[in-house]
C-alpha positions as CSV (number, residue, x, y, z in Angstrom):
1,M,5.5,-2.9,65.1
2,G,5.0,-3.1,68.9
3,V,1.9,-5.3,68.4
4,C,3.9,-7.7,66.3
5,I,6.6,-8.0,68.9
6,L,3.9,-8.6,71.6
7,L,2.3,-11.2,69.5
8,Q,5.6,-12.8,68.7
9,N,6.4,-13.0,72.4
10,H,3.0,-14.4,73.3
11,V,3.2,-17.1,70.5
12,G,6.7,-18.0,71.7
13,A,5.5,-18.4,75.3
14,V,2.5,-20.6,74.1
15,I,4.9,-22.8,72.1
16,K,7.3,-23.1,75.1
17,D,4.4,-24.1,77.4
18,F,3.1,-26.6,74.8
19,T,6.5,-28.2,74.3
20,S,7.0,-28.4,78.1
21,N,3.6,-30.2,78.5
22,V,4.3,-32.6,75.7
23,E,7.7,-33.5,77.2
24,E,6.0,-34.0,80.6
25,Y,3.3,-36.3,79.0
26,F,5.9,-38.5,77.2
27,Q,8.1,-38.7,80.3
28,K,5.1,-39.9,82.3
29,R,4.2,-42.4,79.6
30,K,7.8,-43.6,79.5
31,R,7.9,-44.1,83.3
32,S,4.7,-46.1,83.3
33,K,5.9,-48.4,80.5
34,K,9.1,-49.3,82.3
35,K,9.4,-53.0,83.3
36,G,7.0,-53.5,86.2
37,G,5.4,-50.1,85.9
38,S,6.1,-46.9,87.8
39,M,6.2,-46.7,91.6
40,I,3.5,-44.7,93.4
41,N,3.9,-43.0,96.8
42,V,1.4,-44.1,99.4
43,Y,0.1,-41.6,101.9
44,D,-1.5,-42.1,105.3
45,K,-4.3,-39.8,106.7
46,D,-1.6,-37.4,108.0
47,N,-0.2,-37.1,104.4
48,K,3.0,-38.9,105.3
49,I,4.6,-41.3,102.7
50,V,4.3,-44.7,104.3
51,A,5.1,-47.0,101.4
52,R,5.7,-47.2,97.6
53,V,3.8,-49.6,95.4
54,K,3.8,-50.5,91.8
55,E,1.2,-48.8,89.7
56,N,-1.8,-50.9,88.7
57,R,-5.2,-50.2,87.2
58,N,-7.0,-53.4,88.3
59,L,-10.2,-51.5,89.3
60,D,-10.7,-50.0,85.9
61,Y,-13.7,-51.1,83.8
62,W,-14.9,-50.4,80.3
63,D,-17.3,-47.5,80.3
64,G,-18.3,-48.0,76.6
65,H,-15.5,-45.8,75.4
66,N,-12.4,-46.2,77.6
67,M,-10.9,-48.2,80.4
68,T,-11.5,-45.9,83.4
69,N,-12.6,-45.6,86.9
70,G,-13.5,-42.1,88.0
71,G,-13.7,-40.3,84.6
72,T,-11.9,-39.9,81.3
73,G,-8.2,-40.4,81.8
74,L,-8.6,-41.3,85.5
75,H,-7.8,-44.8,86.8
76,K,-7.9,-46.8,90.0
77,G,-6.1,-49.8,91.3
78,I,-5.9,-51.7,94.6
79,T,-3.2,-53.6,96.3
80,K,-2.4,-55.0,99.8
81,L,0.8,-54.2,101.7
82,K,2.8,-56.9,103.5
83,D,1.4,-55.7,106.8
84,G,-2.2,-56.3,105.6
85,R,-3.2,-52.7,104.9
86,F,-5.0,-51.9,101.7
87,V,-3.9,-49.2,99.2
88,L,-6.2,-47.5,96.7
89,I,-4.0,-46.3,93.8
90,H,-5.2,-43.2,91.9
91,T,-3.5,-42.6,88.5
92,S,-4.2,-40.1,85.8
93,Q,-3.3,-39.5,82.1
94,W,-3.9,-35.8,82.6
95,I,-0.8,-33.6,82.4
96,G,0.0,-32.1,85.8
97,D,-2.0,-34.6,87.8
98,K,0.1,-36.6,90.3
99,D,-0.4,-40.3,90.8
100,Y,-0.8,-41.4,94.4
101,G,-1.9,-44.2,96.7
102,E,-3.9,-43.9,99.9
103,I,-4.3,-46.3,102.8
104,I,-7.9,-47.5,103.1
105,T,-9.8,-49.8,105.4
106,K,-10.8,-53.3,104.5
107,E,-14.4,-52.2,104.2
108,Q,-13.4,-49.4,101.8
109,A,-11.4,-52.0,99.8
110,I,-14.4,-54.3,99.5
111,E,-16.6,-51.4,98.4
112,E,-14.2,-50.2,95.7
113,I,-13.8,-53.8,94.4
114,L,-17.6,-54.4,94.3
115,R,-18.3,-51.0,92.7
116,A,-15.8,-51.7,90.0
117,G,-17.4,-55.2,89.4
118,K,-14.0,-56.9,89.9
119,E,-15.2,-59.8,92.1
120,E,-12.1,-61.8,91.2
121,L,-10.1,-59.5,93.5
122,I,-12.3,-60.5,96.5
123,E,-10.7,-64.0,96.5
124,Q,-7.2,-62.7,95.5
125,F,-7.1,-60.4,98.6
126,G,-8.7,-62.9,101.0
127,L,-11.9,-61.0,101.5
128,T,-14.4,-63.9,100.7
129,D,-15.6,-64.2,104.3
130,E,-16.3,-60.5,104.7
131,V,-18.2,-60.4,101.4
132,E,-20.3,-63.5,102.3
133,K,-21.3,-61.6,105.5
134,L,-22.5,-58.8,103.3
135,E,-24.4,-61.1,101.0
136,N,-26.3,-62.6,104.0
137,Q,-27.6,-59.2,105.2
138,E,-31.3,-58.8,104.8
139,I,-33.3,-55.7,104.5
140,K,-36.2,-55.7,107.0
């Protein structure tokens, strides 16, 4: 009898956790589907919130199975603030993961864009001159 009660309590707790996780998942999906997408906090190197930007995944690429950048369910985007700083946006489809943006340098922005193969973003963000300098580097 005692084993049945323990098992019942355990099953009840598992169902409650599952229900909570499912609710969190659908709330996250609902937020991201709102008009214009969800807003992401942007942090500086001191972990202070310095801006909020719209979620985007413009650095994602097709890996043969999914649109991703960083692993299954992980995504990256990039944007530029009005003051000229670049923001790398990290988003996740995994329950419990928090989406965030981080301030990055111009050089880091170029590297992220080139690694993702999203060369159309070079012109969009006004980085053509910097990339041309890279292309003119020679290995000696």
